[in-house]
C-alpha positions in Angstrom: -53.8 184.8 26.2 -53.2 184.1 29.9 -56.2 183.7 32.3 -56.1 183.5 36.0 -57.7 180.7 38.1 -61.0 182.4 38.6 -61.3 183.3 35.0 -60.4 179.8 33.9 -63.0 178.4 36.3 -65.7 180.6 34.8 -64.6 179.6 31.3 -64.7 175.9 32.1 -68.2 176.3 33.7 -69.5 177.7 30.4 -67.7 175.1 28.3 -69.2 172.3 30.5 -72.6 173.4 29.1 -71.6 173.0 25.5 -71.4 170.1 23.1 -69.3 170.0 19.9 -71.1 172.0 17.1 -73.1 174.1 19.6 -74.1 177.6 18.5 -72.0 180.1 20.5 -74.1 183.1 19.4 -76.7 182.0 22.1 -74.1 181.7 24.9 -73.3 184.5 27.2 -69.5 184.7 27.3 -67.4 186.1 30.3 -66.3 189.7 29.9 -62.6 189.0 30.4 -62.4 187.6 26.8 -64.1 190.6 25.3 -62.5 193.3 23.2 -63.6 196.8 24.3 -65.1 197.4 20.9 -68.4 196.5 19.1 -68.2 194.3 16.1 -69.7 197.1 14.1 -66.6 199.2 14.8 -64.1 196.3 14.5 -65.2 195.8 10.8 -63.4 199.1 10.1 -60.0 197.3 10.6 -60.6 196.1 7.0 -60.3 199.7 5.8 -57.4 201.0 7.8 -54.7 200.8 5.2 -55.6 203.7 2.8 -52.2 203.3 1.1 -53.5 200.0 -0.3 -57.1 201.2 -0.8 -56.7 204.5 -2.6 -54.4 203.6 -5.6 -56.8 200.9 -6.9 -58.9 203.1 -9.2 -55.8 204.8 -10.7 -54.3 201.7 -12.2 -55.1 201.2 -15.9 -53.7 197.7 -16.4 -56.4 195.2 -15.5 -54.2 192.5 -13.9 -52.3 195.0 -11.9 -55.5 196.6 -10.8 -56.8 193.2 -9.7 -53.6 192.6 -7.8 -54.0 196.0 -6.0 -57.5 194.9 -4.9 -56.0 191.6 -3.6 -53.3 193.6 -1.7 -56.0 195.7 -0.1 -57.9 192.6 0.9 -54.9 191.0 2.5 -53.6 194.1 4.3 -56.1 194.4 7.2 -56.2 190.9 8.8 -53.2 191.6 11.1 -55.1 194.4 12.9 -56.4 192.8 16.1 -56.1 193.2 19.9 -53.3 191.4 21.8 -54.2 187.9 22.9 -57.5 186.2 22.1 -60.4 188.7 22.3 -63.9 188.7 20.9 -65.7 192.0 20.0 -68.9 192.9 21.7 -72.0 191.4 20.0 -74.0 194.4 18.6 -77.7 194.6 19.7 -80.4 194.9 17.1 -80.6 198.4 15.7 -77.2 199.4 17.1 -75.2 201.5 14.6 -71.8 202.9 14.2 -70.5 205.6 11.9 -67.0 207.2 11.3 -64.9 208.8 8.6 -61.3 209.2 7.4 -59.6 212.4 6.2 -56.8 211.2 4.0 -53.5 213.0 4.7 -51.9 211.5 1.6 -54.7 213.1 -0.5 -55.7 216.3 1.2 -59.3 217.3 0.8 -60.5 213.7 0.2 -62.4 211.5 2.6 -64.1 208.2 3.1 -67.3 207.5 5.1 -68.5 204.4 6.8 -71.8 203.4 8.4 -72.9 200.0 9.8 -76.0 198.7 11.6 -77.0 195.4 13.2 -79.7 194.3 10.9 -80.5 191.0 12.5 -79.9 189.5 15.9 -80.7 185.8 15.4 -79.0 185.0 13.2 -76.5 187.8 13.7 -76.0 190.1 10.7 -73.9 193.3 10.6 -74.5 195.3 7.5 -72.1 198.0 6.4 -71.3 200.6 3.7 -68.0 202.4 2.9 -67.5 205.0 0.3 -64.7 207.4 -0.8 -66.4 209.6 -3.4 -63.3 211.4 -4.7 -61.5 208.0 -5.1 -64.4 206.3 -6.7 -64.5 203.4 -4.2 -67.6 201.8 -2.8 -67.9 198.8 -0.5 -71.1 197.0 0.6 -70.8 194.2 3.1 -72.7 192.0 5.5 -70.9 190.0 8.2 -72.8 186.9 9.1 -70.7 184.9 11.6 -71.8 181.4 12.6 -70.1 180.6 15.8 -69.4 177.0 16.8 -67.8 175.1 19.7 -65.5 172.4 18.4 -64.1 170.8 21.6 -60.7 172.3 22.3 -61.4 175.1 19.9 -64.2 177.6 18.8 -64.8 178.8 15.3 -66.5 181.7 13.7 -67.5 180.5 10.3 -67.6 183.3 7.7 -68.5 181.4 4.6 -71.8 183.1 4.1 -70.4 186.6 4.7 -69.8 188.7 1.6 -68.2 192.0 0.6 -68.9 193.7 -2.7 -66.3 196.2 -3.7 -66.8 198.5 -6.7 -64.3 200.7 -8.5 -66.9 203.2 -9.8 -64.7 204.7 -12.5 -63.8 201.4 -14.1 -65.5 198.7 -16.1 -68.2 198.7 -18.8 -70.8 200.2 -16.4 -68.6 203.0 -14.9 -70.7 206.0 -14.1 -74.0 204.2 -14.1 -76.3 203.7 -11.1 -75.0 200.6 -9.4 -72.2 200.3 -11.9 -68.5 200.1 -11.8 -66.0 197.2 -11.9 -67.3 194.7 -9.3 -65.2 192.5 -7.0 -66.7 189.8 -4.8 -64.6 189.2 -1.6 -65.2 186.2 0.7 -63.7 185.9 4.2 -61.6 183.2 5.9 -63.0 181.4 9.0 -61.6 182.3 12.4 -60.5 179.8 15.1 -59.5 180.0 18.7 -57.4 177.0 19.7 -56.5 175.7 23.1 -59.7 176.4 25.0 -59.5 173.3 27.2 -55.7 172.6 27.1 -52.6 174.2 25.7 -52.0 177.9 24.9 -55.0 179.8 23.5 -54.2 180.9 20.0 -56.1 182.9 17.3 -55.9 181.6 13.7 -57.5 182.4 10.4 -58.2 179.3 8.3 -59.6 177.7 5.1 -60.0 179.1 1.6 -61.4 182.5 0.6 -61.4 184.3 -2.7 -61.4 187.6 -4.5 -63.3 187.5 -7.8 -63.9 189.9 -10.7 -66.0 188.3 -13.4 -65.6 191.3 -15.7 -61.8 190.8 -15.7 -62.0 187.0 -15.8 -59.8 186.8 -12.8 -60.1 185.1 -9.4 -57.7 184.8 -6.5 -58.1 181.6 -4.4 -56.2 182.2 -1.1 -55.8 179.6 1.6 -55.3 180.8 5.2 -53.4 177.9 6.6 -53.9 176.6 10.1 -50.9 175.0 11.8 -50.8 171.3 12.1 -49.9 169.4 15.3 -46.3 168.7 14.1 -45.9 170.6 10.8 -46.5 174.0 9.3 -46.3 177.5 10.6 -48.7 179.9 12.2 -50.5 182.5 10.1 -49.3 181.2 6.7 -51.1 181.9 3.4 -50.8 180.5 0.0 -52.8 180.6 -3.3 -53.0 181.7 -6.9 -54.5 184.3 -9.1 -56.2 182.5 -12.0 -57.8 183.1 -15.3 -61.3 182.2 -14.3 -62.4 180.9 -17.7 -59.5 178.5 -18.2 -58.2 177.8 -14.7 -54.7 178.9 -15.7 -52.6 180.0 -12.8 -51.1 183.5 -13.5 -49.6 184.4 -10.1 -48.6 182.6 -6.9 -49.3 184.2 -3.5 -47.2 183.2 -0.4 -46.1 184.4 3.0 -48.0 185.2 6.2 -51.0 187.4 6.8 -49.3 189.1 9.8 -45.9 189.4 8.2 -44.5 189.6 4.7 -46.7 188.5 1.7 -45.2 187.8 -1.7 -46.5 187.6 -5.3 -44.8 185.6 -8.0 -45.5 186.1 -11.7 -45.6 182.5 -13.1 -44.9 183.7 -16.6 -41.6 185.5 -15.8 -40.7 183.8 -12.6 -40.3 187.2 -10.9 -41.2 187.3 -7.1 -42.0 190.5 -5.4 -43.0 191.8 -2.0 -46.8 192.4 -2.1 -47.3 193.8 1.4 -45.2 193.9 4.6 -47.2 194.3 7.8 -44.1 195.3 9.8 -43.7 198.5 7.8 -47.4 199.4 7.7 -49.2 201.5 10.3 -53.0 201.3 10.4 -55.0 204.5 10.0 -57.9 204.4 12.5 -61.0 206.4 11.6 -62.3 209.5 13.3 -65.5 209.2 15.4 -67.7 211.9 16.8 -67.4 212.5 20.6 -69.6 210.2 22.7 -71.6 213.1 24.1 -72.7 213.9 20.5 -73.7 210.4 19.6 -77.1 208.9 19.5 -77.9 206.5 22.4 -78.0 203.6 19.9 -74.5 204.3 18.5 -71.9 201.7 19.5 -69.4 203.7 21.5 -72.1 205.5 23.5 -74.3 202.4 23.9 -71.4 200.3 25.2 -69.4 203.0 27.0 -70.0 201.8 30.5 -68.9 198.3 29.5 -65.9 199.5 27.5 -64.8 201.7 30.4 -65.0 198.8 32.8 -63.1 196.5 30.5 -60.3 199.0 30.0 -59.8 199.3 33.8 -60.2 195.5 34.1 -63.2 195.7 36.4 -64.9 192.5 35.2 -67.8 192.7 37.8 -68.9 196.2 36.6 -68.4 195.2 32.9 -70.6 192.1 33.4 -73.3 194.1 35.2 -73.3 196.8 32.5 -73.3 194.3 29.7 -76.3 192.5 31.2 -78.1 195.9 31.3 -77.6 196.4 27.5 -78.7 192.8 26.7 -81.7 193.0 29.1 -82.8 196.2 27.3 -82.7 194.3 24.0 -84.7 191.4 25.3 -87.4 193.8 26.7 -87.6 195.7 23.4 -88.1 192.4 21.6 -90.8 191.3 24.1 -92.7 194.6 23.6 -92.5 194.4 19.8 -93.8 190.8 19.8 -96.6 191.8 22.2 -97.7 194.6 19.9 -97.2 192.6 16.7 -94.6 195.1 15.4 -91.9 193.9 12.9 -88.6 195.6 13.5 -87.1 197.5 10.5 -83.4 198.7 10.2 -82.8 202.4 10.3 -80.2 202.9 7.6 -80.4 199.7 5.5 -83.1 197.9 3.5 -83.6 194.4 2.4 -82.0 193.6 -0.9 -84.5 193.2 -3.7 -84.7 189.6 -4.9 -83.0 188.9 -8.2 -80.2 191.4 -7.6 -77.5 188.9 -8.5 -74.5 188.8 -6.2 -76.1 191.5 -4.0 -78.7 188.9 -2.9 -76.1 187.5 -0.5 -75.8 190.8 1.2 -79.4 190.5 2.6 -79.4 194.2 3.4 -78.0 197.2 1.6 -77.8 200.9 2.3 -81.3 202.3 2.1 -80.3 205.4 0.2 -79.6 204.8 -3.5 -76.2 206.0 -4.4 
């Protein structure tokens, strides 16, 4: 990312107010580092490779099916804007919806809806389903932003994704059933804020776990050291959870080629190659047909200004949206009204892994 002198001065002014460990979610960031997209929409990057998503429920072999889920999990991290950009922070009650019509499987679709279910701390709840392909995804993004000196971090260790293959497993076909996978997310870092070149990195361990299959993948997203290592590298293993035995080795880079090695046979194969994969963005209703609380309509003046690089107008319009949220909060507090999400409900205590979601789609499916 390259910033001009005025932008660098603005950024340094903000940084001067911070201390290591400070919570960035309460800091107003300059618009020149913003991606012209709400976080609720950016989450869909995770689902933009249907060629890895749709085959999962068709695979009979349990280990190969688990590998297909891992492939899907790793396939979307490369989708991001050029440079170092942060998506717009959704306001409370903002929502975004879209769908995919799959060309490779005519007549089949997937549907996605997300809502900002908490502002402080920020929580973005989302639901994805492809009925004809028996796939359901429930997730809550709970970023914890921190200033770390010459870098900033978005800690994702409390965020969770629950993926279900509805036609697989002992509870296939039952309400809330299907073969369940728990997916955790790597942390995100921006390096070089004070000196050096600004660089975006994914870091630390994340995992994919299926208790029913007794399999877990422990994947390390490796950050580059000062003198050693490479950018964007990954490494890890698929293990038998009950014994800790390593079955497969994962290597490569999350924005390039990723490989899997069978540790029994020694055979190494290409798992996924980013350079030969084209994302499939979703379809979204025209802005004029959207509700005023839907992301693209809500942020349209800001997004339009960002795209034409008019930072003054973008800042002004962004403040209007944020001031509206503050006024709504003030009025609710004055009236003693507790805000409730529109499309999601709190998870019932004792729901197992779902407890960590905090919110789940209000409609039982």
